[in-house]
C-alpha positions as CSV (number, residue, x, y, z in Angstrom):
1,X,-74.6,53.2,0.2
2,X,-71.5,53.1,-1.6
3,X,-71.2,53.9,-5.3
4,X,-69.2,51.9,-7.5
5,X,-66.3,53.9,-7.4
6,X,-66.3,54.1,-3.5
7,X,-66.6,50.3,-3.2
8,X,-63.6,50.0,-5.6
9,X,-61.5,52.2,-3.7
10,X,-62.4,50.4,-0.5
11,X,-61.2,47.0,-2.1
12,X,-58.2,48.6,-3.1
13,X,-57.6,50.2,0.3
14,X,-58.2,46.6,2.0
15,X,-55.9,45.1,-0.5
16,X,-53.0,47.6,0.1
17,X,-53.5,47.2,4.0
18,X,-53.3,43.4,3.5
19,X,-50.2,43.6,1.3
20,X,-48.6,46.2,3.9
21,X,-49.4,44.0,6.7
22,X,-48.0,41.2,4.7
23,X,-44.8,43.1,3.8
24,X,-44.2,44.5,7.4
25,X,-44.5,40.8,8.8
26,X,-42.0,39.4,5.9
27,X,-39.7,42.5,7.0
28,X,-40.0,41.7,10.6
29,X,-38.9,38.0,10.1
30,X,-36.0,39.1,7.6
31,X,-34.8,41.4,10.5
32,X,-34.8,38.4,13.0
33,X,-33.0,36.1,10.6
34,X,-30.3,38.7,10.0
35,X,-29.7,39.4,13.9
36,X,-29.6,35.8,14.2
37,X,-27.1,35.4,11.5
38,X,-25.1,38.4,13.1
39,X,-25.1,36.5,16.1
40,X,-23.7,33.3,14.9
41,X,-21.0,35.2,12.8
42,X,-20.0,36.9,15.9
43,X,-19.9,33.6,17.8
44,X,-17.7,32.1,14.9
45,X,-15.4,35.2,15.0
46,X,-15.0,34.5,18.8
47,X,-13.9,30.6,18.1
48,X,-12.0,31.3,15.1
49,X,-9.1,33.0,17.2
50,X,-8.7,29.9,19.5
51,X,-9.2,27.4,16.6
52,X,-6.4,29.1,14.4
53,X,-4.1,29.0,17.5
54,X,-4.6,25.0,17.7
55,X,-4.4,24.6,14.3
56,X,-1.1,26.5,14.3
57,X,0.4,24.3,17.1
58,X,-0.7,21.1,15.5
59,X,0.8,22.2,12.1
60,X,4.3,23.0,14.2
61,X,4.0,19.6,16.0
62,X,3.5,17.8,12.7
63,X,6.4,19.4,11.3
64,X,8.5,18.5,14.3
65,X,7.4,15.0,13.7
66,X,8.3,14.8,10.2
67,X,11.8,16.5,10.8
68,X,12.1,13.5,13.2
69,X,10.7,11.2,10.8
70,X,13.2,12.5,8.2
71,X,16.3,11.8,10.4
72,X,15.3,8.3,11.3
73,X,14.5,7.4,7.6
74,X,18.1,8.9,6.6
75,X,19.5,6.5,9.3
76,X,17.5,3.9,8.1
77,X,18.9,4.3,4.8
78,X,22.3,4.2,5.9
79,X,21.8,0.8,7.6
80,X,20.3,-0.7,4.5
81,X,23.1,0.2,2.6
82,X,25.5,-1.2,5.2
83,X,23.7,-4.4,5.2
84,X,23.6,-4.2,1.5
85,X,27.8,-4.0,1.6
86,X,28.1,-6.9,3.9
87,X,25.7,-9.1,1.9
88,X,27.8,-8.3,-0.9
89,X,31.1,-9.1,0.9
90,X,29.7,-12.1,2.4
91,X,28.6,-13.6,-1.0
92,X,32.2,-12.8,-2.4
93,X,33.9,-14.7,0.6
94,X,31.8,-17.4,1.1
95,X,29.9,-17.8,-2.1
96,X,32.9,-18.1,-4.4
97,X,34.8,-21.0,-2.1
98,X,31.4,-22.8,-1.6
99,X,30.6,-22.7,-5.4
100,X,34.1,-24.2,-6.1
101,X,33.8,-26.7,-3.3
102,X,30.3,-27.8,-4.8
103,X,32.0,-28.1,-8.4
104,X,34.8,-30.1,-6.9
105,X,32.3,-32.6,-4.9
106,X,30.3,-32.7,-8.1
107,X,33.6,-33.9,-10.3
108,X,34.5,-36.3,-7.6
109,X,31.1,-37.8,-7.5
110,X,31.2,-38.0,-11.4
111,X,34.7,-39.5,-11.2
112,X,33.7,-42.1,-8.7
113,X,30.5,-42.8,-10.4
114,X,32.4,-43.6,-13.7
115,X,34.9,-45.6,-12.0
116,X,32.3,-47.7,-10.5
117,X,30.5,-48.1,-13.8
118,X,33.8,-49.4,-15.3
119,X,34.3,-51.7,-12.5
120,X,30.8,-53.2,-12.8
121,X,31.4,-53.5,-16.4
122,X,34.2,-55.3,-15.9
123,X,32.8,-57.7,-13.6
124,X,29.9,-58.5,-15.7
125,X,31.9,-59.3,-18.5
126,X,33.7,-62.1,-16.2
127,X,30.2,-63.4,-15.1
128,X,28.4,-63.2,-18.4
129,X,28.7,-67.1,-20.0
130,X,30.3,-67.5,-23.3
131,X,28.1,-67.9,-26.2
132,X,27.4,-71.4,-27.4
133,X,28.4,-72.7,-31.0
134,X,25.3,-71.9,-32.5
135,X,25.0,-68.5,-31.4
136,X,22.1,-69.0,-29.0
137,X,22.7,-68.5,-25.4
138,X,22.1,-70.9,-22.8
139,X,18.5,-71.3,-21.4
140,X,19.4,-72.4,-17.9
141,X,20.3,-75.6,-16.3
142,X,22.2,-77.4,-18.9
143,X,19.4,-77.8,-21.4
């Protein structure tokens, strides 16, 4: 049989064997994880070159399109200035005489309306009966 010290030594040896086995298993899994991570990094490195070339081409094309858009924008700005100038000229050429014609027609209408009112007022004075002697108006058919 085992003495107390031998039993304690046996328990410690079994504990250390389990601990070493656990650490070995953990290290093996860690090694596999690191190997897979290395393979992943290698795959990414292999794909990074073509991706960078594609991005460079895309950026160049975008810059070309922006250059074309800039030219178009400048041309549209020129057209806008020309339209503004034409609008100003048309306003001054057509607007001035048009306002004068409108003012003239307004004045003629007012003058004709005033003349018409004077004619109506003169016509009414002829048609209204003369006031009676007692100052009251006549109420109808000879009453």
